[in-house]
N, C-alpha and C positions, 0 to 999 in steps of 0.2 A: 504494500500500500504506500504510494508515494507521499512523502511528507514535504509540503511546500510552505512551511511557516517558520523558516529559520530566523526571520527577523524578530519573532517572539522568543524563541528559544531554539538554539541549534542543537542537534543531537550530540550526545556526549562523545567527544573525540576519543579514539582508541588510546592515544597517549594519556589522556586525562584519566581514563579508567585504570590503566596500568599504574600510573603515579598515585592515584587515590588508594588502590589496594596496597601498594608498597608502604605508603605513608601511614596507613591505618596501623601497621605493625610497628613503625618506627617513630611516629610523630604524635603519640597520644599524651605524652607527659607535659607538664607545665614548663614552657620555655623560659620562664623567669627564675627557675630553680637552678642551683649549681651542681646538683648531683648528676650522675652519668646520663640518666634518661632525659633530664631537663636539658642538658647540654646538647644531646642528640636532637631533641626537638628544636632547640634554638638554631642549630646549624641548618636544619631543613627550612625553617622560617626565613633565615637570612639569605639562603640560597634562592628561595622563591622570590624574595623581594628584589634581589639583584637581577634575576631573570626578567621579572615584570618591569623593572625600571629601565633595563636596556631596551625592551620592546617599546615602552612609552617614550623614551628619550629624555630621561631625567636621572638625577642622582638617587641612589637607594634610600638615602635619608630624607628625600623629599616625598617618598611614597609610603602610604599606609594602606592596609587592607581593612575593608569594612564588611558588615554583614550582608550588604546588597548594593547594587548600583544605585538604587533609590536613596539609600542611606548615605552613600557617597555624595550624591547631588545635594541632599538636604544639609549635610554637615559642611560641605564646601561653600554653599551659598550663605548659610548662617554664620560660619566662621569668618568669611571674607567681609560680609556686611558689618559684623561686630568689630572687626579689626580696623575698619575705616569709618566708624561712626562719626568721628570728628570732621571728616570730609563732607559727609552728607548721608542721606538715607534713600537715594534714588537707585533703583535697580532697573537696568535696561535689558530686555530679552527680545528674541524674535517671536513673532506670533505663532510659529509652528514648533516651538520647543516641546520636548517630551512633557507629559503631564506632571512628572516629578518636579521639573523646574517651575512650572506654572503654579503648582500647589505650594512650593516654597515661597514663591512670590506673593501668593494670596495670604500666606501666614505673615509675611513681612508687612503687607498692607494692613492686616488686622492689628499689628503691633504699632501702627503709626507711620510706617514707611510708605514709599510710593513705588509703583512699578509702571514702566512704559513699555509697550509692545511695538516693535518695529514691524511694519507690514512687509509682505512678500509679494513677488510677482506670481503670475499664473502657473509657473513651474515650481513654486515653493521656495525660491531663493530670495535672500535679502539683497538690497542694493547697498554696497559698502558706503557710498556717500550719504545715503539716507540714515544708515546706522550711525555713521560718524556724527551726523547732525543731531542725533538723540543724546549724545554724550555731553550733558551739561556740566558745569563746574561742581554741582553737588552730587554727581553720579559716583556711587561707591563701588559698583560692580556691574559688569556686562556679562551676559551669557549668550553663547551661540553654539548650537549643536554642530558637529562636523558633518553629519549627513542625516537626512530625515528618516525616521523610523517607519513612516507610512508610505511615502512615495519614492524614497531613495535618493532624492536630490541632494547633491553635495553643496555645502555652503562655502562662500569665499572667505574661509577662515584666515588665510594669510593677509588679505586686504583689510579685513575687519580688525585683526590683531594689530596691524600697523596703525590704524586709526585710533585704537584704544591706547597704544603706546604713546602716540602724540598727545592724547588727551590726559595721559597719566591715570588711566582707569584699568584695573586688572580685568582680564578676560578669562572666564571659566568656560571650558569647552566640554560638552557632554559628548564623549567619543564612543558611547556604547555600541553604536551600529558599525562604526568604521574601524575600530581598533584592531580587529582581526585581519583587516586587509592592508594595514600599513600605518606608519606614524602619522600623527596629525602635524601639519605644517608648524614651523617654529613661530613663537610669538605669544603663545598662551601663558597665562599665569597659574591657572588651576585646571586640572583635567580629571574627568571621572570615566569609569568604565564598569562593565558588568560581565562576569565570566560566562554566564549562560548564553550570552550573545555570540561568543566565539567557539563554543564547544566545550567549555569548562563546566564544572558543577554549579548548580544554583546555590545562592547563599554566599557568594563572594563578590565583593565590589572592590574597586580601588580608587583612591583619591591621591592625586599628586598636587603638591603646593610648592611652587618655586621658592627658593631661598630669596628673601628680601620682600616677599609679599606679606603685607600686614594681615595677620590671621589670629583670631581669638576663638578657640574651640568653645562651643556652647554646650551647656548641660554638665552634669557631673562627669568628672574625668578621673582616670586612674593612671598607673604607670605604663599601661600598654599602648602600643601604636602611637607613641608620642603624645598621648592624651587626646588624640583625635578620634579614636574608635575604641572606647572602653569595653572591657570584657575579655574573656578567655578566647584566644584566637582558635579558629577551626583549622588547625595546621594541615591535616590531610586534604581538605578541600582547597586550601590556599596553594599547597604544593601542586595539586592537580590543575588548578587554574593557571598557574604560571607555566607549567610544562605544556599544557595545551595551547597557550598563547604563543609560545615559541614554535610549537609544531605547526600551527595553522599559518603562522607568518612564513615559515619555510616553504609551505605549499601555495601561498597566496598568489604569487605572480602567475604561475601556470593555471591555477584553478580560476583566477579572475578572467583570463582570456577565454577559457572554455565556457564558463557560466555566462559571460557577457554575450557570447554568440547564441546561447540558448535563450536568454532573455530577449535579445534582438529578434529572434524568431517569434517569440510570443507577442512582442510589441507590434510586429508587422502583420502577423497572421490573424490575431484576434479581431481587429476591425474588418478584415476581409471575410471572416467566417461568421461574425455576429453583427447584425445591423444595429445601428444606433448605440455605438460604444465610443466612449472617450477615454483614451489612454492619457494618464496624467503623470506629472513629474518631468524633470528635464531629460530629454532623450539622449544627451551626451554626457553632461556632468552629473553622474549618478553612480550609485553603488553597482557593482557588476552583477549582483545576484537577485535584484528586486525589481518588480514591475507591478504597477497598480493600474487598474482600469475600472470604469464605471459603466453600467448598462442601464439604459432607459427602461422604464416600465417593469422593473422587477423588484421583488422584495429581497434585499440582500441576505437576510437570515435564511430564507428558503433556498436561495442559490447555494449558500455555503453548506446547508444541510444536504441538498441533493448531490453536490460534489463529494461530500463525505460519504454518502451512500454509494457513489460510484468509485470510491477508493482514493479520493484526493483530499488532503488536509490543507486548507488555505485559510486566510484571515481576511478581515475587512475593516474599513473605517466608516462603513455606512451607518447611518442612523438606525437602520433596521436591525443591526446586530447589537445594539446597546440597550441595556435595561432602562436607560433614561430616555430613550427615543429622541436623542438630540444628535445632530450631525457631528462628525469628527471636527474638532477645532482646526485641524490641519487643512482639511478640504474646504472648510468655511473660509479660512484665511486666504486660501488660493482662489476662491471664487469658482470652483469647478463642481461638476455634478457629484452629488453624494449618494444618490440612490443606486442600489445594485453594485456597490463597490466591492471589488475583489483584489486582494493583495497576494501576489505570488512571490515568495522569497525562497530561492532554491538553496538547499544545503549542499555542502561539498559532496561530490560523488554523484550528483543527479545525472541520470543518463538521458541521451537523446530520445530513447524509446519512451521514457516516462513523460517527457515534454510532448512528444507526438501524440501519445495517448490522451493527455490532457486536452490538446487541441481538437482531438476527435470527439471527446465527451462534452466539452463546454457548449457548443452550439445547441445541441439537443436539450441540455439542461436549461439554458436560458429560454429557448423556445417553449418548453413545457411550462415553465413558470409564467411566462407571458400569456400563454393560452389560458392557464388556470385563473389569472387575474383579469381576463377579458380585455386584453389589449386590442385596440381597434385595428381592423384591416384597412386596406387602401382603397376600398370601393368608393365610387363617386356618390355624394349625397346632395340633395337639393339645398340651395343656400337659404338661410333665414336671417332675420334681423340679429343684431348683437345679442349675445346670450350671457346669462349669469349661471355659473356652476357652483352649487353649494356642496363643498367637500368638508365642511366643519365636522370635527370629530373623527375624521378619517385619516389614517396614517400613511406615510410613505410606502409605496409610490402611488397610491390611489389618486391624490390630487392631480398629478401629472397625467395619469392615464385618463381621467375624466376630461381634462383639457384636450388631450389628443383625440378623444372620441368626438368632440363637438367642433373642433377648429374648422373642419370642412363644411359645417352647417351654417357658417356666416360668410357673407360676401367679402371679397378682397377689400381691405380698408376698414372693415368693421372690427369690433373687439369682442373678446371673451373675457369675462371677469370671473376669476376663481376665488371663492371664499374658502380659506383654509386656516386652521390653527396649529397645524403641524410645523414645527420649526424648520424641518428639512425643505419645505416648500419655498422658503426664502432663497435657497440656493438652487433648487432643482428646476423651478419654473423658468428663471432667466437662462439656466444652462440648456434647458429644452429649447427655448427660443433660438439660442445661438446655433444649436445643432440642427434645428429644422428650418432655419431661415425665416423665422417669424420675428416680429418686433415686440420687445418687452417694454411696455409703456411705463410701468411703475407700480408702486404699492401704496396703500393707505389703510388706516384702520377701518374695519367693517362695522357698520351699525349693529350687525347681528353677532358681533364678537369675532375675534381673530383678525385676519388681514385680508384685504381685497387686492388681488394681483391682476393687473390688466394687461392683456396680450392683444396686439393688433395683427390680423391676418395680412400677410404680405403677398403670399402666393398660394 
């Protein structure tokens, strides 16, 4: 059964498994103790730190291990903001950062600080000049991911790091998605990563803080991990994480070329095989193993369930896969279609046969879901006056499907008004207009509740 969700968690690398089993026998003791077992554990911990530091591109004494990548992000942001509280309390982030960054920013705002989100283009990338313009004198910290976790777009880290350096603002880079593929460009001040993203065990993160960066660890501290990650270190998992990071780096160059070719095939073939599909993310400046596309007129959760039934494990940023029924903040910031979103992220070793089989299965899955939801056919219908479609209380993708059903019932130049209270409609109706060559007029509050979206028929 092909597993195509490596961006969430990569399968455990064979080297990680071997290192974990060996370290379970040798690394169980307290590394802070001076007896033989403690010294052995300390040697394993120090060796893992040196290995991880070499992969990151920092000094071993600049890197600590944390219980997760999320904890690394939260500790890094909180410590950097506290260390520079005399400068100011402004946090600058991109609008497509991982939720761990945004949650840390929300906590900072709740404590009296401020957070500014830098917008992105339709590919999901920030403009370095716009980012630089957000760096005001009271900015204490800036955050920018190395590559996006949902669409794979790589960010201009080097250019933004240069702008931060000129402004005297430290830059924290969340490198969780890219660290297994290579080093982050120089210029960062803090860097975070998560082992399960590169084939290490879950429950190990890393936080690197350059010497000279003002940093004040928050919360109760002890003598472990420089006081930045208190608690007994999980040495077997740390050893496995460092060993697997080195192993995947050794394989990265060749595997990136191979997986990029497979992803290029998916990017090209999906729009040819499935009507009304938008492939999102930068086509060139992107991670080699990840591709995301959105399909009109489908329930994303149902598509994922049907693909799972067909033997494929994929993920989604669609509102229809979330318990909150709100669109992905990444897709929303990009202004792209959110309904029917499918993220394919190929793990190392994915075969051409697996990708070809996915491309064989996908069209039938999408067609079946569309048929079940009553997607309109292309038959000609007599024109009528401008219409109002009441989709209040109905969830993605029904408001767009109802719009598509009646757009042919109004004459060219007339309008269809869709009443909807599903948050995804704010993205999906304009995206539908762009894909189908119709004019999105705008939106306004509806007297019946929700929002009225007005679409003018152009053709």
